[in-house]
C-alpha positions as a printed Julia matrix, in Angstrom:
483×3 Matrix{Float64}:
 -32.66   28.55    5.64
 -28.5    29.3     5.41
 -26.06   26.76    4.45
 -22.08   27.21    5.21
 -19.47   25.2     3.84
 -15.89   24.29    5.21
 -12.98   23.78    3.28
 -10.54   21.5     6.11
  -8.17   22.19    3.37
  -7.8    25.82    3.51
  -8.58   26.16    6.79
  -5.43   23.57    7.85
  -3.29   25.61    5.34
  -3.83   29.34    7.18
  -3.33   27.35   10.46
   0.09   26.28    8.82
   0.51   29.54    7.98
  -0.32   31.48   10.6
   2.3    29.26   12.7
   5.47   30.22    9.99
   4.39   33.47   10.77
   4.62   33.47   14.59
   7.71   31.74   13.46
   8.95   34.28   11.77
   8.29   37.29   14.38
  10.23   35.28   17.09
  13.0    35.0    14.14
  12.8    38.86   13.92
  12.64   39.93   17.47
  15.37   37.5    17.78
  17.32   39.66   15.57
  16.6    43.23   17.18
  17.78   41.96   20.33
  21.53   40.17   18.38
  22.0    43.62   16.52
  20.37   46.39   17.72
  19.25   45.83   21.89
  22.82   43.63   22.64
  25.37   46.07   20.77
  23.66   49.66   22.53
  23.69   47.98   26.16
  27.12   47.3    25.23
  28.17   50.85   24.38
  30.59   53.11   26.11
  30.54   56.55   27.23
  27.68   59.38   28.04
  24.91   59.55   25.24
  24.36   63.02   25.13
  22.32   63.15   22.39
  20.51   60.39   23.32
  20.88   58.68   19.65
  21.51   55.25   21.35
  18.76   55.48   24.08
  16.3    56.76   20.95
  17.54   53.63   18.94
  16.79   51.36   22.22
  13.41   52.16   22.46
  12.48   52.2    18.63
  13.42   48.73   18.95
  11.73   47.84   22.13
   8.66   49.67   20.0
   9.4    46.89   17.4
   9.71   43.89   19.81
   6.31   45.22   21.44
   3.99   45.57   17.76
   5.72   42.1    16.68
   4.62   40.9    20.47
   0.89   41.92   20.03
   0.98   40.29   16.21
   2.24   37.57   17.47
  -0.38   36.94   20.14
  -3.21   37.72   17.34
  -1.77   35.06   15.15
  -1.21   33.06   18.03
  -4.65   33.49   19.03
  -6.11   33.14   15.16
  -3.62   29.58   15.17
  -5.88   28.29   18.2
  -8.89   29.94   16.94
  -8.65   28.05   13.35
  -7.7    24.5    14.92
 -10.6    24.65   17.27
 -13.03   25.49   14.41
 -11.39   22.36   12.81
 -11.96   19.78   15.23
 -15.13   20.82   16.38
 -16.54   21.05   12.23
 -14.65   17.47   12.51
 -16.29   16.01   15.22
 -19.69   17.27   14.06
 -19.1    15.5    10.85
 -18.16   12.51   12.16
 -20.84   12.55   14.42
 -23.54   13.26   11.57
 -21.5    10.52    9.23
 -21.89    8.0    12.34
 -25.49    8.67   12.89
 -26.28    8.8     8.95
 -24.46    5.18    9.19
 -26.54    3.85   11.72
 -29.78    4.78   10.28
 -28.28    3.4     6.77
 -27.66    0.13    8.16
 -31.04   -0.53    9.25
 -31.84   -0.75    5.63
 -28.82   -1.05    3.5
 -26.71   -4.54    4.43
 -23.72   -4.01    6.25
 -20.43   -3.77    3.6
 -18.34   -6.93    3.41
 -14.43   -6.65    3.7
 -14.09   -5.95    0.22
 -16.3    -3.17    0.22
 -14.67   -1.97    3.27
 -11.26   -2.24    2.29
 -12.18   -0.54   -0.81
 -14.1     2.36    0.82
 -11.1     2.68    3.27
  -7.9     2.87   -0.09
 -10.34    5.33   -1.72
 -10.94    7.33    1.25
  -7.18    7.56    2.56
  -5.35    8.0    -0.99
  -7.93    9.85   -3.04
  -9.46   11.99   -0.6
  -7.38   11.97    2.44
  -3.8    12.16    0.91
  -5.17   13.96   -2.16
  -6.16   17.04    0.13
  -3.61   16.94    2.75
  -0.88   18.58    1.03
  -1.47   21.72   -1.33
   1.49   20.57   -3.95
  -0.26   17.15   -3.84
  -3.8    18.86   -4.09
  -2.78   20.88   -7.12
  -1.36   18.06   -9.0
  -4.78   15.96   -8.1
  -6.71   18.68   -9.21
  -4.75   18.82  -12.69
  -5.26   15.02  -12.94
  -9.26   15.7   -12.58
  -8.95   18.67  -15.13
  -7.42   16.41  -17.78
  -9.58   13.89  -16.93
 -12.63   15.67  -17.36
 -11.63   17.11  -20.66
 -10.52   13.96  -22.09
 -13.61   12.52  -20.42
 -15.91   14.82  -22.26
 -14.2    14.68  -25.65
 -14.42   10.61  -25.31
 -18.09   10.85  -24.3
 -18.76   13.12  -27.29
 -17.37   11.05  -29.65
 -19.02    7.58  -28.16
 -22.04   10.1   -27.98
 -21.8    10.6   -31.8
 -21.18    7.69  -33.22
 -24.0     6.05  -30.83
 -26.9     8.36  -31.22
 -26.24   10.44  -33.55
 -25.24   11.08  -37.25
 -22.26    9.54  -36.63
 -24.04    5.66  -36.3
 -24.68    6.03  -40.06
 -20.64    6.34  -40.53
 -20.32    3.14  -38.46
 -23.28    1.45  -39.79
 -21.28    1.85  -43.86
 -17.58    0.83  -42.25
 -19.08   -1.89  -40.5
 -20.61   -3.18  -42.92
 -17.78   -2.7   -45.69
 -15.3    -4.71  -43.16
 -18.14   -7.22  -42.65
 -18.37   -7.94  -46.24
 -14.73   -8.24  -47.09
 -14.14  -10.57  -44.15
 -17.24  -12.84  -44.9
 -15.24  -12.94  -48.53
 -12.11  -14.01  -47.26
 -13.57  -16.32  -44.88
 -15.11  -18.05  -47.86
 -11.92  -18.21  -49.82
 -10.03  -19.54  -46.36
 -12.8   -22.49  -45.92
 -12.31  -23.47  -49.7
  -8.84  -23.0   -49.41
  -9.2   -25.47  -46.2
 -10.71  -28.39  -47.97
  -8.73  -30.91  -47.56
  -7.99  -32.32  -51.02
  -5.77  -35.11  -50.56
  -6.96  -38.46  -52.12
 -10.71  -39.98  -52.19
 -14.06  -38.99  -50.94
 -13.16  -38.97  -47.16
 -15.24  -37.12  -43.82
 -13.21  -34.19  -43.88
 -13.33  -33.59  -47.24
 -16.87  -33.88  -47.13
 -17.63  -31.4   -44.14
 -15.1   -29.17  -45.79
 -17.04  -28.76  -48.93
 -20.44  -27.78  -47.25
 -18.95  -25.59  -44.95
 -17.39  -23.91  -47.77
 -20.2   -24.19  -50.0
 -22.47  -22.52  -46.48
 -19.65  -20.01  -46.28
 -20.13  -18.77  -49.53
 -23.75  -18.56  -49.65
 -23.47  -16.46  -46.51
 -20.72  -14.42  -48.43
 -22.81  -13.75  -51.25
 -25.6   -12.29  -48.8
 -23.08  -10.2   -47.0
 -22.17   -8.81  -49.47
 -25.54   -7.81  -50.9
 -26.64   -6.69  -47.01
 -24.13   -4.34  -46.94
 -24.88   -2.55  -50.69
 -27.96   -1.84  -48.93
 -26.68   -0.9   -45.5
 -24.48    1.45  -47.51
 -27.31    3.02  -49.56
 -29.56    3.29  -46.82
 -27.24    5.05  -44.86
 -25.56    6.91  -47.09
 -29.13    8.2   -47.84
 -29.64    8.73  -43.85
 -26.51   10.74  -44.06
 -27.88   13.24  -46.61
 -31.02   13.66  -44.94
 -29.01   14.16  -41.71
 -27.37   17.39  -42.91
 -24.31   18.78  -41.21
 -22.71   15.44  -40.17
 -21.27   16.99  -37.19
 -24.13   18.76  -36.29
 -27.52   16.17  -34.49
 -29.99   18.69  -34.71
 -30.3    20.13  -38.33
 -31.25   18.43  -41.81
 -34.33   15.92  -41.17
 -33.34   13.62  -38.5
 -36.82   11.81  -38.27
 -36.51   10.73  -42.31
 -32.32    9.87  -41.2
 -33.42    7.6   -38.5
 -36.02    5.6   -40.48
 -33.65    5.0   -43.68
 -30.78    4.66  -41.04
 -32.46    1.47  -39.42
 -32.15   -0.47  -42.69
 -28.92   -2.77  -42.3
 -30.15   -5.67  -45.03
 -31.47   -6.22  -48.26
 -34.83   -7.13  -46.47
 -35.32   -4.24  -44.04
 -34.21   -2.19  -47.24
 -37.38   -3.36  -49.2
 -39.39   -2.31  -46.81
 -38.0     0.81  -46.94
 -39.07    2.35  -50.17
 -42.5     1.82  -52.36
 -41.31    0.0   -55.12
 -44.16    0.62  -57.28
 -46.94   -1.18  -56.29
 -48.44   -3.35  -53.59
 -47.77   -7.03  -55.59
 -44.44   -5.79  -55.84
 -43.82   -4.17  -52.54
 -45.14   -7.44  -51.21
 -43.29   -9.74  -53.55
 -39.75   -8.04  -52.41
 -41.02   -8.44  -49.05
 -41.1   -12.02  -49.76
 -37.81  -12.25  -51.36
 -35.86   -9.99  -48.2
 -37.86  -12.83  -45.99
 -36.07  -15.18  -47.9
 -32.61  -13.87  -48.3
 -32.29  -13.73  -44.46
 -33.95  -17.38  -43.87
 -31.32  -18.62  -46.3
 -28.2   -16.47  -44.54
 -29.72  -18.44  -41.43
 -29.47  -21.4   -42.8
 -26.3   -20.89  -44.23
 -24.33  -19.73  -41.17
 -25.96  -22.52  -39.05
 -24.46  -25.39  -41.49
 -21.45  -23.52  -41.57
 -21.45  -23.32  -37.61
 -22.29  -27.18  -37.95
 -19.38  -27.58  -40.58
 -16.75  -26.12  -37.86
 -17.98  -28.07  -35.08
 -17.99  -31.38  -37.25
 -14.62  -30.33  -38.05
 -13.26  -31.0   -34.58
 -13.19  -34.52  -35.98
 -10.75  -34.55  -38.17
  -7.49  -36.1   -37.27
  -4.66  -33.24  -38.34
  -1.37  -33.05  -38.07
  -0.12  -29.98  -35.71
   3.69  -30.64  -35.8
   5.6   -27.36  -35.4
   8.77  -26.77  -36.82
  10.93  -23.21  -37.14
  11.67  -21.34  -40.04
  15.04  -19.73  -40.99
  13.89  -16.46  -39.46
  12.84  -18.19  -36.08
   8.97  -17.89  -36.86
   7.06  -20.78  -35.3
   4.67  -21.9   -37.53
   2.28  -24.68  -38.3
   4.1   -27.14  -40.89
   2.34  -30.8   -41.99
   4.44  -30.97  -44.98
   1.33  -31.61  -47.43
  -0.74  -34.21  -45.07
  -4.11  -32.27  -44.84
  -6.2   -35.03  -43.87
  -4.81  -38.19  -41.79
  -8.56  -39.63  -40.75
 -11.45  -38.47  -38.78
 -12.04  -39.55  -35.21
 -14.41  -37.61  -33.24
 -13.09  -39.18  -30.2
 -11.84  -36.8   -26.75
  -8.47  -36.73  -27.27
  -8.47  -35.79  -31.11
 -11.05  -33.1   -29.98
  -8.99  -32.05  -26.97
  -5.86  -31.74  -29.33
  -7.48  -29.77  -31.9
  -9.18  -26.86  -29.28
  -5.7   -26.87  -27.2
  -4.34  -25.84  -30.99
  -6.8   -23.29  -31.66
  -5.59  -22.03  -27.92
  -2.41  -21.44  -29.0
  -1.08  -24.89  -27.54
   1.99  -26.31  -28.77
   1.35  -30.42  -29.13
   5.27  -30.69  -29.67
   6.77  -28.8   -27.42
   3.87  -28.02  -25.16
   2.93  -24.92  -23.27
   1.37  -22.17  -24.24
   2.37  -19.58  -27.33
   3.73  -16.32  -26.0
   0.68  -13.63  -26.26
  -2.11  -16.7   -25.95
  -3.59  -14.58  -23.27
  -3.04  -11.37  -24.93
  -5.76   -9.51  -26.65
  -4.77   -9.12  -30.14
  -6.74   -7.37  -32.66
  -4.41   -7.92  -35.15
  -5.79  -10.49  -38.0
  -3.21  -13.59  -37.48
  -4.25  -14.99  -41.06
  -1.41  -15.5   -43.41
  -0.53  -16.83  -47.14
  -0.84  -20.44  -46.14
  -4.12  -20.09  -45.06
  -5.1   -19.19  -48.87
  -3.67  -21.42  -50.16
  -5.73  -24.61  -51.97
  -3.35  -28.04  -51.62
  -4.0   -30.55  -54.23
  -2.59  -33.73  -54.69
   0.06  -32.4   -57.23
  -0.46  -28.65  -56.98
  -1.07  -25.47  -55.19
  -3.3   -22.09  -55.91
  -2.55  -19.49  -53.73
  -4.18  -16.09  -53.51
  -2.06  -12.89  -54.09
  -0.13  -11.48  -51.55
  -1.5    -8.35  -51.8
  -5.11   -9.48  -51.87
  -4.4   -11.42  -48.3
  -3.02   -8.45  -46.7
  -5.58   -6.45  -47.56
  -7.69   -8.78  -46.17
  -5.81   -9.06  -43.27
  -5.98   -5.26  -42.4
 -10.17   -5.22  -43.03
 -10.24   -8.37  -40.46
  -8.16   -5.9   -37.98
 -10.16   -3.04  -38.76
 -13.43   -5.69  -38.08
 -11.95   -7.06  -34.85
 -11.47   -3.42  -33.94
 -14.59   -2.17  -34.34
 -15.95   -5.12  -32.49
 -14.08   -4.99  -29.5
 -15.43   -0.92  -29.38
 -18.71   -2.68  -29.8
 -18.44   -5.05  -26.66
 -16.8    -2.59  -24.61
 -19.76   -0.3   -25.13
 -22.11   -3.38  -24.33
 -20.73   -4.08  -21.38
 -20.59   -0.83  -20.29
 -24.51   -0.48  -20.7
 -24.87   -3.92  -19.17
 -22.74   -2.11  -15.7
 -25.11    1.34  -15.72
 -28.16   -0.5   -16.54
 -29.78   -0.7   -12.95
 -32.85   -2.5   -14.46
 -31.47   -5.62  -15.72
 -33.31   -8.36  -17.05
 -32.3   -12.39  -18.34
 -31.65  -10.61  -21.8
 -29.09   -8.37  -20.56
 -27.17  -10.95  -18.7
 -27.36  -13.04  -21.7
 -25.95   -9.88  -23.86
 -23.59   -8.84  -21.08
 -21.9   -12.95  -21.35
 -21.88  -12.5   -25.33
 -20.08   -8.89  -24.81
 -17.51  -10.87  -22.23
 -16.99  -13.82  -24.16
 -16.3   -11.41  -27.37
 -13.71   -9.67  -26.19
 -11.94  -12.74  -24.49
 -12.6   -14.31  -28.02
  -9.58  -11.67  -29.39
  -7.61  -14.12  -27.17
  -5.7   -17.46  -28.56
  -6.85  -19.45  -25.13
 -10.18  -18.44  -25.11
 -11.52  -17.7   -28.93
 -12.85  -21.51  -28.59
 -15.35  -19.87  -25.89
 -16.42  -17.74  -28.75
 -16.32  -20.05  -31.6
 -18.08  -23.25  -29.74
 -20.33  -21.83  -27.19
 -21.32  -18.16  -27.81
 -21.32  -18.28  -31.47
 -23.71  -21.32  -31.13
 -26.4   -19.46  -29.01
 -26.24  -16.58  -31.25
 -27.07  -18.89  -34.02
 -29.84  -20.47  -31.97
 -31.72  -17.17  -31.16
 -31.1   -16.57  -34.71
 -33.18  -19.7   -35.58
 -35.78  -19.61  -33.21
 -36.19  -16.03  -34.34
 -36.87  -17.55  -37.88
 -39.01  -20.19  -36.76
 -41.23  -17.91  -34.79
 -41.14  -15.56  -37.88
 -42.91  -18.25  -40.15
 -44.97  -19.77  -37.47
 -48.51  -18.85  -37.19
 -49.5   -16.61  -34.78
 -52.25  -18.43  -32.72
 -49.27  -21.1   -32.99
 -46.49  -18.09  -31.2
 -49.27  -17.13  -28.87
 -50.2   -20.33  -27.75
 -46.09  -21.41  -27.46
 -45.72  -17.67  -25.45
 -48.24  -19.42  -23.03
 -51.06  -16.34  -23.99
 -54.16  -16.32  -25.45
 -56.45  -13.13  -26.58
 -59.24  -13.28  -24.16
 -56.38  -14.73  -21.2
 -57.68  -16.92  -19.05
């Protein structure tokens, strides 16, 4: 069975060139008449040698040849155009038949889908193939896009499926540990030490203690990740070659991202020692979940803190929060106070009204400042060194960027996955809110909605882990024998 491919753009170019050639021949014939035939006809006297007549004959022969070629190009132009028209009619008829058949099985395109199809077909297909210059430009863009896409795809696959995932785990664990330490220091600095035992003071102290415990465990998990993934890198061979080394052994160690999973990857001596370390790892994981849950609860409870969010302007014209040392003005878990605190977190200026510039723009750079790492007592203050704060901010920027990339990758996986489950939708919403959380305006969604949901899942996982198997099976609605 043979196949015929018709490239309309090439045929249309041929028709155009044929028409141009025919036009050039007309100009050539006209020039022969003006330059040769007309002057010869005006000659006076006897042409005894026949030179004039010979020139006229040669000119007429040339005109005859040009007329024959002109007919050839005219016939070619007409035949090619008829072929284009016939092929297009056939294509349209086939497309219409396919569309009629498809409508019996596929729902009719909505108006916005049809509009999208028209825009794509008009500008990306018809216009792109209408002129040779535009076609060459579009082909060049496609070539550049394909090359860039291949490079990006190779980098993406190396980090996600190749040896690069071990590098990613190590870097993300380091930045995560630094950010966790910075968060613990920030939680301590945010405690309102301003006279007497108050609700905000109690909440701040509990939250700071939970953040500190979580930071210590995070640092331990980070060291475990560095150790196991470093071993995976050493086993994987050349990091830029995914097919050498011992990929199976590398994946075995590279799956460990915390202390509990690291303990399970190594034989620590005997069965009892291994069991003891496994139990210790489970205790550490549970402690981490409890600490994160307590810290989250304190963050939510701190919405009741009555704060002074007046905004002033320094000499360098940079707006910043200023409260004249009045870190605590009471506690009120009312709608109005919670609303004011949330609006401030979203970038709302309670004194001037309106959103701050850039509230809706995604910012990967950390917004932490030196004052956020300053402990205010009644008669004294203690601040972190400026260089240390800059180091924290740099780590936070890297952490934000990596989280942003992971969320984008998660959304892409969700978009390309044809068999989506409920958990996939939940994960997709987490990725979407994670990206939105990098904006001032939508950071509260990530802080007070997505984060509690993820923490609830962690708590549920810990409960299921420590429940008897029979109870878990009963809760899941299934038994060993079935009914």
